[in-house]
Rosetta silent file (secondary structure, phi, psi, omega in degrees, C-alpha in Angstrom):
SEQUENCE: MSKNLCIHCGKPRIIAKAWKEKIIIDREVSVIEHMEYVCPDKECQKWVEKELFSRHQNTLKIGQAKLAREIEHKRKMVDLRLAKAKR
SCORE:     score description
SCORE:     0.000 S_00000001
   1 L     0.000  132.831 -179.590  119.188  122.240  112.734 S_00000001
   2 L   -80.170  151.331 -179.671  119.334  119.971  109.697 S_00000001
   3 L   -89.132  152.305  175.652  118.073  121.229  106.367 S_00000001
   4 L   -88.798  104.137 -174.818  115.231  119.669  104.451 S_00000001
   5 E  -102.300  149.748  177.303  116.980  118.603  101.239 S_00000001
   6 L   -66.628  137.596 -178.670  115.495  117.409   97.960 S_00000001
   7 L   -74.247  -14.380 -177.356  115.815  113.636   97.506 S_00000001
   8 L  -100.744  -53.128 -174.264  116.713  114.072   93.825 S_00000001
   9 L  -104.688  -16.138  178.093  118.966  117.126   93.446 S_00000001
  10 L    84.543    2.027  177.804  119.980  117.819   97.059 S_00000001
  11 L   -72.780  152.046  175.156  118.936  121.481   97.019 S_00000001
  12 E   -64.058  133.032 -179.336  117.321  122.900  100.168 S_00000001
  13 L   -81.748  156.130 -178.917  113.545  122.592   99.848 S_00000001
  14 E  -114.979  159.732  178.869  111.263  125.587  100.339 S_00000001
  15 E   -80.807  119.892  178.736  107.890  125.936  102.052 S_00000001
  16 E   -90.968  -33.185 -175.293  105.151  125.935   99.420 S_00000001
  17 E  -153.969  138.507  176.532  102.223  126.038  101.816 S_00000001
  18 E  -137.834  139.475  178.831  101.796  126.392  105.571 S_00000001
  19 E  -154.253  161.297  178.742   98.619  126.204  107.646 S_00000001
  20 E  -115.813  146.232 -178.734   97.389  125.606  111.159 S_00000001
  21 E  -132.610  131.765  177.056   94.685  123.187  112.207 S_00000001
  22 E   -97.902  132.353  176.148   92.824  123.113  115.503 S_00000001
  23 E  -127.060  150.553  179.617   91.811  119.726  116.880 S_00000001
  24 E  -115.985  122.001  177.757   89.885  118.888  120.013 S_00000001
  25 E  -129.499  120.310 -179.569   90.890  115.861  122.083 S_00000001
  26 L    52.749   47.974  177.795   89.214  115.251  125.441 S_00000001
  27 L    62.512   18.240  174.944   87.843  118.811  125.529 S_00000001
  28 E  -115.686  135.971 -178.556   91.317  120.272  125.021 S_00000001
  29 E   -93.910  128.428  175.147   92.170  122.307  121.942 S_00000001
  30 E  -120.071  145.101  178.084   95.506  121.630  120.251 S_00000001
  31 E  -109.876  125.856  178.979   96.940  123.543  117.326 S_00000001
  32 E  -110.648  129.765  177.755   98.861  121.586  114.715 S_00000001
  33 E   -99.566  128.409  178.174  101.092  123.390  112.241 S_00000001
  34 E  -111.751  143.490  174.950  101.463  121.829  108.798 S_00000001
  35 E  -137.941  132.053  177.516  104.094  122.737  106.214 S_00000001
  36 E  -106.915  119.050 -178.185  104.342  121.437  102.671 S_00000001
  37 E  -101.224  144.549  176.794  107.869  121.521  101.285 S_00000001
  38 E  -138.490  160.591  175.018  108.821  121.434   97.596 S_00000001
  39 L   -76.111  140.150  179.655  111.991  121.598   95.563 S_00000001
  40 L   -66.848  -21.537  177.800  112.614  125.083   94.122 S_00000001
  41 L   -87.252  113.969 -174.284  113.324  123.459   90.721 S_00000001
  42 H   -63.202  -38.598  178.781  109.903  122.712   89.175 S_00000001
  43 H   -65.997  -39.702  178.057  111.190  119.946   86.873 S_00000001
  44 H   -65.803  -41.074  179.343  112.928  118.264   89.793 S_00000001
  45 H   -62.742  -37.599  176.342  109.741  118.533   91.891 S_00000001
  46 H   -61.454  -42.172  178.446  107.787  116.818   89.095 S_00000001
  47 H   -62.391  -44.343 -178.811  110.334  113.971   89.173 S_00000001
  48 H   -61.024  -46.522 -179.997  110.056  113.752   92.987 S_00000001
  49 H   -62.366  -40.559  178.162  106.251  113.600   92.859 S_00000001
  50 H   -63.840  -43.086 -179.596  106.379  110.906   90.169 S_00000001
  51 H   -65.588  -43.810  178.954  108.901  108.893   92.207 S_00000001
  52 H   -65.120  -38.359  176.879  106.888  109.195   95.430 S_00000001
  53 H   -63.363  -42.633  179.254  103.715  108.149   93.596 S_00000001
  54 H   -62.198  -43.689  178.669  105.552  105.137   92.171 S_00000001
  55 H   -63.767  -40.591  179.166  106.825  104.155   95.626 S_00000001
  56 H   -63.375  -43.692  178.738  103.326  104.553   97.088 S_00000001
  57 H   -61.771  -40.754  179.210  101.831  102.331   94.366 S_00000001
  58 H   -64.308  -41.886  178.180  104.507   99.702   95.025 S_00000001
  59 H   -62.435  -42.546  177.510  103.773   99.781   98.764 S_00000001
  60 H   -62.169  -41.950  179.948  100.054   99.316   98.071 S_00000001
  61 H   -63.120  -42.173  178.441  100.789   96.395   95.743 S_00000001
  62 H   -64.193  -41.834  178.970  102.981   94.719   98.372 S_00000001
  63 H   -63.559  -39.941  178.232  100.275   95.217  101.017 S_00000001
  64 H   -66.731  -39.270  178.412   97.620   93.685   98.772 S_00000001
  65 H   -65.432  -39.514  178.702   99.850   90.693   98.028 S_00000001
  66 H   -63.665  -44.704  178.808  100.479   90.222  101.762 S_00000001
  67 H   -61.480  -41.631  178.399   96.755   90.331  102.498 S_00000001
  68 H   -63.402  -40.744  177.618   96.072   87.780   99.746 S_00000001
  69 H   -63.617  -42.211  179.665   98.753   85.453  101.193 S_00000001
  70 H   -63.708  -42.206  178.525   97.258   85.751  104.676 S_00000001
  71 H   -63.486  -43.955  179.428   93.767   84.959  103.389 S_00000001
  72 H   -63.583  -41.200  179.011   95.061   81.954  101.441 S_00000001
  73 H   -62.405  -44.850  179.439   96.989   80.706  104.492 S_00000001
  74 H   -63.882  -38.090  177.908   93.889   80.975  106.707 S_00000001
  75 H   -62.789  -42.917  178.779   91.835   79.133  104.077 S_00000001
  76 H   -64.535  -39.153  179.866   94.379   76.309  103.969 S_00000001
  77 H   -64.711  -40.564  177.878   94.419   76.078  107.770 S_00000001
  78 H   -64.486  -42.990  178.727   90.621   75.775  107.853 S_00000001
  79 H   -60.667  -40.520  178.879   90.752   73.099  105.136 S_00000001
  80 H   -65.507  -42.032  179.350   93.334   71.139  107.158 S_00000001
  81 H   -64.991  -40.462  178.485   91.227   71.335  110.324 S_00000001
  82 H   -65.667  -38.468  179.316   88.133   70.178  108.430 S_00000001
  83 H   -65.141  -39.633  179.036   90.077   67.260  106.912 S_00000001
  84 H   -68.479  -35.649 -178.398   91.270   66.168  110.389 S_00000001
  85 H   -69.538  -29.074 -178.619   87.754   66.442  111.785 S_00000001
  86 H   -75.156  -20.160 -176.140   86.347   64.138  109.063 S_00000001
  87 L   -66.226    0.000    0.000   88.721   61.273  109.965 S_00000001
């Protein structure tokens, strides 16, 4: 079994919180186990959380830019179709 290592310092991460959740799908009950892992070094964990937040913000920014490009492309395509129809 591979160890869950910290992305910053490489130390094995520890379980900070564990819980079970019951969900019902098609009248069947399933139990899902969740585990939240953290680095044992608190300063390193702060760095990891900051880095993950930064990556998440960057991903959101890229997604918003992609959506804006798609909207602009669709607008241009409609404008081209309208211009051809007017001829």
